[in-house]
Backbone as CSV, one residue per row, in Angstrom:
resi,resn,N_x,N_y,N_z,CA_x,CA_y,CA_z,C_x,C_y,C_z
1,UNK,78.320,16.891,190.846,79.503,17.318,190.139,80.764,16.709,190.741
2,UNK,80.791,16.551,192.037,81.974,16.010,192.670,82.269,14.605,192.171
3,UNK,81.223,13.816,191.935,81.397,12.460,191.448,82.108,12.462,190.097
4,UNK,81.731,13.371,189.218,82.300,13.415,187.882,83.674,14.068,187.829
5,UNK,83.946,14.981,188.716,85.177,15.756,188.633,86.226,15.377,189.662
6,UNK,85.910,14.467,190.558,86.849,14.154,191.622,86.834,15.270,192.647
7,UNK,87.995,15.630,193.168,88.075,16.691,194.162,87.858,18.044,193.486
8,UNK,86.899,18.781,193.998,86.563,20.082,193.420,87.290,21.172,194.198
9,UNK,88.013,22.005,193.476,88.746,23.099,194.106,88.254,24.435,193.599
10,UNK,88.966,25.462,193.942,88.603,26.812,193.533,88.894,27.062,192.054
11,UNK,89.644,26.175,191.427,90.010,26.372,190.038,88.955,25.843,189.064
12,UNK,87.752,25.574,189.565,86.665,25.059,188.733,85.472,26.009,188.820
13,UNK,84.870,26.299,187.674,83.656,27.132,187.622,82.507,26.257,187.147
14,UNK,81.305,26.700,187.472,80.097,25.956,187.111,79.184,26.846,186.298
15,UNK,78.422,26.206,185.435,77.446,26.944,184.657,76.301,26.003,184.325
16,UNK,75.224,26.560,183.864,74.069,25.778,183.417,73.528,26.452,182.174
17,UNK,73.141,25.649,181.225,72.560,26.187,180.000,71.296,25.397,179.676
18,UNK,70.303,26.113,179.223,69.016,25.489,178.961,69.039,24.711,177.647
19,UNK,68.452,23.528,177.689,68.174,22.748,176.480,66.734,23.088,176.133
20,UNK,66.576,24.014,175.218,65.264,24.618,174.958,64.219,23.631,174.454
21,UNK,64.627,22.671,173.680,63.679,21.731,173.086,62.925,20.903,174.133
22,UNK,63.508,20.767,175.322,62.873,19.933,176.353,62.740,20.637,177.702
23,UNK,62.992,21.924,177.744,62.889,22.691,178.985,63.672,22.056,180.131
24,UNK,64.907,21.711,179.838,65.803,21.136,180.836,67.107,21.931,180.819
25,UNK,67.961,21.666,181.793,69.239,22.354,181.883,70.373,21.345,181.918
26,UNK,71.480,21.699,181.284,72.710,20.946,181.381,73.606,21.719,182.339
27,UNK,73.950,21.117,183.449,74.847,21.731,184.425,76.232,21.146,184.172
28,UNK,77.224,22.030,184.092,78.558,21.551,183.770,79.616,22.380,184.485
29,UNK,80.798,21.820,184.553,81.934,22.492,185.188,83.058,22.617,184.166
30,UNK,83.896,23.604,184.378,85.052,23.800,183.502,86.152,24.488,184.300
31,UNK,87.398,24.312,183.889,88.512,24.956,184.596,88.407,26.478,184.511
32,UNK,88.692,27.158,185.597,88.609,28.623,185.661,89.468,29.309,184.617
33,UNK,90.599,28.710,184.292,91.495,29.375,183.343,90.870,29.487,181.953
34,UNK,89.877,28.664,181.623,89.182,28.826,180.331,88.576,30.221,180.240
35,UNK,87.911,30.615,181.318,87.260,31.920,181.342,88.293,33.043,181.224
36,UNK,89.383,32.919,181.941,90.450,33.925,181.870,91.014,34.018,180.460
37,UNK,91.265,32.890,179.844,91.806,32.855,178.494,90.832,33.492,177.497
38,UNK,89.558,33.148,177.608,88.557,33.716,176.703,88.403,35.221,176.909
39,UNK,88.442,35.670,178.157,88.350,37.111,178.445,89.517,37.885,177.846
40,UNK,90.683,37.266,177.783,91.858,37.922,177.223,91.815,37.994,175.698
41,UNK,91.150,37.044,175.078,91.213,36.962,173.618,89.927,37.374,172.897
42,UNK,88.787,37.342,173.578,87.510,37.661,172.937,86.770,38.742,173.705
43,UNK,86.062,39.600,172.976,85.248,40.610,173.646,83.961,39.996,174.180
44,UNK,83.342,39.156,173.355,82.101,38.501,173.762,82.175,37.018,173.449
45,UNK,81.642,36.214,174.318,81.570,34.783,174.081,80.466,34.216,174.963
46,UNK,80.065,33.029,174.631,79.082,32.321,175.449,79.616,30.913,175.664
47,UNK,79.781,30.546,176.918,80.275,29.221,177.268,79.099,28.253,177.209
48,UNK,79.202,27.240,176.344,78.177,26.209,176.285,78.850,24.844,176.362
49,UNK,78.136,23.894,176.887,78.645,22.529,176.951,78.416,21.868,175.605
50,UNK,79.364,21.069,175.175,79.290,20.363,173.892,77.961,19.637,173.705
51,UNK,77.440,19.066,174.753,76.248,18.225,174.640,74.982,19.006,174.289
52,UNK,74.926,20.279,174.644,73.677,21.025,174.455,73.328,21.193,172.974
53,UNK,74.217,21.731,172.126,73.847,21.792,170.711,73.681,20.410,170.089
54,UNK,74.434,19.421,170.567,74.280,18.071,170.047,72.876,17.536,170.348
55,UNK,72.439,17.646,171.591,71.108,17.161,171.980,70.024,17.962,171.269
56,UNK,70.165,19.287,171.267,69.161,20.136,170.603,69.042,19.784,169.121
57,UNK,70.158,19.611,168.443,70.089,19.318,167.009,69.496,17.935,166.759
58,UNK,69.816,16.976,167.611,69.207,15.646,167.460,67.696,15.725,167.638
59,UNK,67.256,16.509,168.615,65.815,16.669,168.832,65.148,17.361,167.640
60,UNK,65.809,18.381,167.093,65.258,19.110,165.944,65.218,18.200,164.711
61,UNK,66.347,17.542,164.423,66.442,16.724,163.212,65.555,15.480,163.261
62,UNK,65.231,15.002,164.451,64.468,13.758,164.577,63.031,13.957,165.040
63,UNK,62.598,15.214,165.129,61.239,15.491,165.586,60.220,14.784,164.680
64,UNK,59.321,14.048,165.293,58.260,13.298,164.601,58.791,12.232,163.648
65,UNK,60.034,11.813,163.825,60.614,10.798,162.943,60.962,9.498,163.657
66,UNK,60.919,9.499,164.976,61.339,8.310,165.718,60.124,7.512,166.158
67,UNK,60.160,6.236,165.825,59.156,5.293,166.317,59.911,4.358,167.251
68,UNK,59.502,4.288,168.491,60.251,3.508,169.473,61.395,4.328,170.018
69,UNK,62.584,3.734,170.023,63.765,4.402,170.557,64.881,4.345,169.536
70,UNK,65.801,5.310,169.647,66.956,5.372,168.758,68.153,5.828,169.579
71,UNK,69.292,5.168,169.394,70.509,5.482,170.147,71.499,6.185,169.225
72,UNK,72.138,7.225,169.770,73.147,7.984,169.050,74.449,7.889,169.832
73,UNK,75.498,7.461,169.158,76.821,7.328,169.763,77.749,8.313,169.081
74,UNK,78.306,9.240,169.855,79.290,10.182,169.321,80.637,9.855,169.954
75,UNK,81.621,9.556,169.121,82.941,9.133,169.586,83.901,10.314,169.511
76,UNK,84.522,10.602,170.658,85.575,11.618,170.733,86.837,10.917,171.214
77,UNK,87.951,11.642,171.259,89.181,11.053,171.784,89.008,10.788,173.272
78,UNK,88.969,9.546,173.655,88.865,9.077,175.040,87.511,9.322,175.697
79,UNK,86.517,9.800,174.961,85.174,9.998,175.504,84.145,9.574,174.469
80,UNK,83.037,9.060,174.959,81.886,8.836,174.093,80.684,9.513,174.728
81,UNK,79.802,9.986,173.865,78.536,10.568,174.295,77.445,9.665,173.755
82,UNK,76.527,9.283,174.625,75.420,8.439,174.210,74.123,9.172,174.502
83,UNK,73.304,9.287,173.459,71.995,9.934,173.548,70.958,8.910,173.115
84,UNK,69.869,8.824,173.872,68.747,7.987,173.456,67.531,8.888,173.317
85,UNK,66.934,8.835,172.123,65.700,9.565,171.869,64.556,8.574,171.722
86,UNK,63.384,9.018,172.112,62.162,8.264,171.873,61.139,9.224,171.294
87,UNK,59.939,8.738,171.007,58.928,9.586,170.365,58.724,10.900,171.101
88,UNK,58.730,10.869,172.412,58.448,12.055,173.223,59.642,12.968,173.430
89,UNK,60.826,12.559,173.003,61.996,13.407,173.180,63.174,12.666,173.772
90,UNK,63.930,13.365,174.608,65.152,12.827,175.189,64.836,11.830,176.302
91,UNK,65.407,10.647,176.207,65.269,9.628,177.247,66.536,9.558,178.097
92,UNK,67.709,9.714,177.458,68.968,9.469,178.161,70.084,10.257,177.490
93,UNK,70.999,10.764,178.319,72.255,11.333,177.829,73.319,11.099,178.885
94,UNK,74.515,10.680,178.438,75.645,10.592,179.349,76.931,10.549,178.542
95,UNK,78.006,10.932,179.197,79.346,10.871,178.640,80.139,9.863,179.433
96,UNK,80.931,9.059,178.741,81.770,8.059,179.389,83.203,8.230,178.909
97,UNK,84.133,8.116,179.838,85.538,8.143,179.480,85.987,6.711,179.210
98,UNK,86.731,6.513,178.127,87.224,5.174,177.824,88.713,5.228,177.495
99,UNK,89.371,4.099,177.671,90.788,3.988,177.346,90.969,3.052,176.152
100,UNK,90.302,1.904,176.200,90.437,0.915,175.134,89.133,0.825,174.339
101,UNK,89.208,0.197,173.180,88.000,0.009,172.386,87.021,-0.928,173.099
102,UNK,87.539,-1.808,173.927,86.670,-2.681,174.721,85.899,-1.880,175.766
103,UNK,86.530,-0.841,176.323,85.834,0.060,177.257,84.669,0.741,176.555
104,UNK,84.926,1.250,175.354,83.884,1.912,174.582,82.709,0.962,174.364
105,UNK,82.999,-0.246,173.931,81.951,-1.244,173.705,81.217,-1.564,175.001
106,UNK,81.958,-1.697,176.090,81.339,-1.994,177.385,80.300,-0.931,177.751
107,UNK,80.674,0.340,177.671,79.739,1.405,178.045,78.524,1.439,177.128
108,UNK,78.747,1.226,175.842,77.633,1.211,174.902,76.666,0.071,175.224
109,UNK,77.200,-1.120,175.433,76.338,-2.268,175.749,75.700,-2.125,177.128
110,UNK,76.428,-1.504,178.052,75.863,-1.246,179.386,74.625,-0.358,179.279
111,UNK,74.697,0.678,178.464,73.554,1.566,178.288,72.401,0.814,177.635
112,UNK,72.684,0.018,176.615,71.629,-0.784,175.992,70.956,-1.671,177.033
113,UNK,71.751,-2.343,177.841,71.191,-3.244,178.862,70.438,-2.474,179.941
114,UNK,71.046,-1.416,180.441,70.439,-0.621,181.509,69.114,-0.010,181.085
115,UNK,69.014,0.391,179.822,67.790,1.009,179.312,66.841,-0.019,178.688
116,UNK,67.208,-1.296,178.835,66.389,-2.402,178.319,66.113,-2.270,176.816
117,UNK,67.191,-2.005,176.061,67.099,-1.871,174.620,67.624,-3.138,173.959
118,UNK,66.922,-3.619,172.963,67.328,-4.813,172.247,68.347,-4.431,171.167
119,UNK,69.602,-4.880,171.286,70.628,-4.514,170.299,70.378,-5.130,168.916
120,UNK,69.449,-6.062,168.829,69.079,-6.642,167.535,68.089,-5.746,166.793
121,UNK,67.383,-4.876,167.521,66.305,-4.102,166.917,66.478,-2.587,166.980
122,UNK,66.962,-2.070,168.097,67.040,-0.616,168.283,68.160,-0.052,167.407
123,UNK,67.845,0.966,166.589,68.866,1.535,165.705,69.924,2.339,166.458
124,UNK,71.148,2.253,165.970,72.288,2.992,166.502,72.849,3.854,165.380
125,UNK,72.988,5.160,165.647,73.588,6.094,164.696,74.931,6.524,165.282
126,UNK,75.985,6.343,164.509,77.341,6.638,164.979,77.868,7.889,164.292
127,UNK,78.483,8.758,165.087,79.140,9.957,164.572,80.473,10.143,165.282
128,UNK,81.269,11.050,164.767,82.495,11.427,165.462,83.736,10.738,164.937
129,UNK,84.685,10.574,165.831,86.024,10.112,165.508,86.078,8.586,165.464
130,UNK,85.486,8.027,164.436,85.482,6.578,164.253,85.453,6.310,162.748
131,UNK,86.218,5.343,162.337,86.274,4.977,160.918,85.389,3.759,160.676
132,UNK,84.817,3.688,159.501,83.968,2.554,159.140,84.776,1.262,159.019
133,UNK,86.077,1.383,158.898,86.945,0.207,158.774,87.710,-0.096,160.066
134,UNK,87.386,0.587,161.151,88.141,0.433,162.399,87.768,-0.836,163.153
135,UNK,88.662,-1.257,164.013,88.417,-2.434,164.854,87.255,-2.203,165.809
136,UNK,87.153,-0.995,166.343,86.075,-0.723,167.293,84.716,-0.801,166.594
137,UNK,84.636,-0.345,165.353,83.381,-0.470,164.615,83.050,-1.939,164.371
138,UNK,84.056,-2.729,164.055,83.839,-4.174,163.867,83.337,-4.813,165.168
139,UNK,83.882,-4.376,166.287,83.410,-4.877,167.592,81.947,-4.511,167.828
140,UNK,81.607,-3.274,167.560,80.231,-2.813,167.754,79.279,-3.622,166.882
141,UNK,79.672,-3.856,165.609,78.832,-4.624,164.685,78.587,-6.051,165.165
142,UNK,79.488,-6.573,165.966,79.323,-7.927,166.494,78.114,-8.019,167.410
143,UNK,77.800,-6.925,168.111,76.751,-6.951,169.130,75.494,-6.165,168.761
144,UNK,75.621,-5.216,167.868,74.475,-4.368,167.518,74.243,-4.485,166.019
145,UNK,73.024,-4.750,165.633,72.726,-5.077,164.237,72.345,-3.885,163.370
146,UNK,71.534,-2.985,163.875,70.949,-1.919,163.068,71.785,-0.643,163.240
147,UNK,72.872,-0.521,162.447,73.833,0.582,162.609,73.877,1.428,161.343
148,UNK,73.912,2.746,161.550,74.145,3.668,160.441,75.088,4.764,160.927
149,UNK,75.606,5.527,159.981,76.471,6.647,160.319,75.713,7.946,160.097
150,UNK,75.869,8.876,161.018,75.227,10.177,160.911,75.921,11.018,159.851
151,UNK,75.379,12.203,159.629,75.946,13.094,158.628,75.859,14.535,159.110
152,UNK,76.591,15.391,158.456,76.535,16.809,158.777,75.211,17.387,158.270
153,UNK,74.914,18.574,158.709,73.689,19.262,158.302,73.829,19.658,156.833
154,UNK,72.932,19.198,156.005,73.020,19.482,154.568,72.476,20.857,154.203
155,UNK,71.804,21.522,155.127,71.240,22.844,154.853,72.318,23.927,154.731
156,UNK,73.527,23.641,155.205,74.611,24.602,155.144,75.457,24.384,153.890
157,UNK,76.157,25.425,153.475,77.148,25.313,152.401,78.506,25.137,153.062
158,UNK,79.301,24.223,152.543,80.588,23.900,153.141,81.716,24.153,152.149
159,UNK,82.868,24.450,152.672,84.061,24.553,151.860,84.373,23.181,151.265
160,UNK,85.004,23.172,150.109,85.402,21.908,149.480,86.340,21.097,150.379
161,UNK,87.025,21.757,151.298,87.933,21.054,152.203,87.197,20.040,153.084
162,UNK,85.928,20.340,153.412,85.153,19.414,154.229,84.785,18.148,153.466
163,UNK,84.825,18.213,152.146,84.498,17.033,151.343,85.557,15.944,151.454
164,UNK,86.735,16.289,151.959,87.793,15.290,152.119,87.638,14.492,153.409
165,UNK,86.737,14.919,154.284,86.509,14.243,155.567,85.199,13.472,155.511
166,UNK,85.136,12.330,156.203,83.859,11.606,156.283,82.791,12.491,156.941
167,UNK,81.589,12.486,156.383,80.524,13.367,156.868,80.103,13.048,158.297
168,UNK,80.233,11.799,158.723,79.829,11.464,160.098,80.779,12.070,161.128
169,UNK,81.970,12.451,160.699,82.913,13.089,161.621,82.594,14.566,161.820
170,UNK,81.772,15.137,160.957,81.420,16.551,161.013,80.008,16.765,161.557
171,UNK,79.371,15.723,162.013,77.941,15.764,162.319,77.532,16.894,163.261
172,UNK,78.302,17.170,164.285,77.887,18.167,165.266,78.742,19.428,165.229
173,UNK,79.582,19.546,164.212,80.517,20.661,164.137,79.824,22.017,164.094
174,UNK,78.717,22.119,163.375,78.047,23.402,163.197,76.686,23.466,163.887
175,UNK,76.399,22.551,164.780,75.081,22.496,165.400,74.774,23.678,166.304
176,UNK,75.776,24.357,166.821,75.516,25.542,167.635,74.806,26.604,166.805
177,UNK,75.127,26.667,165.511,74.442,27.605,164.615,73.005,27.168,164.368
178,UNK,72.800,25.874,164.152,71.459,25.344,163.910,70.538,25.640,165.083
179,UNK,71.067,25.536,166.283,70.241,25.702,167.490,70.162,27.141,167.969
180,UNK,70.809,28.068,167.275,70.681,29.475,167.602,71.556,29.962,168.733
181,UNK,72.553,29.197,169.165,73.407,29.640,170.265,74.296,30.801,169.859
182,UNK,74.558,30.921,168.583,75.440,31.991,168.126,74.696,33.317,167.971
183,UNK,73.373,33.284,168.021,72.581,34.508,167.886,72.321,35.189,169.229
184,UNK,72.537,34.473,170.292,72.157,34.997,171.622,73.196,35.948,172.162
């Protein structure tokens, strides 16, 4: 944790949550004031890391559907999450902080190289805060051939307001419900 967070002080709390689909845990840290703020405003809550419902939903949605390996790129403001699934389940997950679109491309290609994935063959599914007409997408297309955009869960009913947004930007918005975190 120290490597990811820099100097760790008393103002940081730690937690772990199980990724049920693979019997693993995601250990994460968060600022202490989050807990104080939530205690003041909510009677009950459960702190979960963003990656857990994302990984769980990818495992659920892709169960028995992946031949070989498949890479999932989720773009957030200044962060990307990269997940690699294979037939047996989760192979890789990590978050990278980026400043420029070249940084984003660097981390994506680094993961492809590090995991010995052929960018000409291994499929990449993109979700999150990225436009199909953006420069960063054009950069990615230069190096990776088999690209598609993810979509939100179609099993849910959505307000018409969500129809004004690209579906790949909503891909993980409701996954905590799909994975049962809201029932616990």
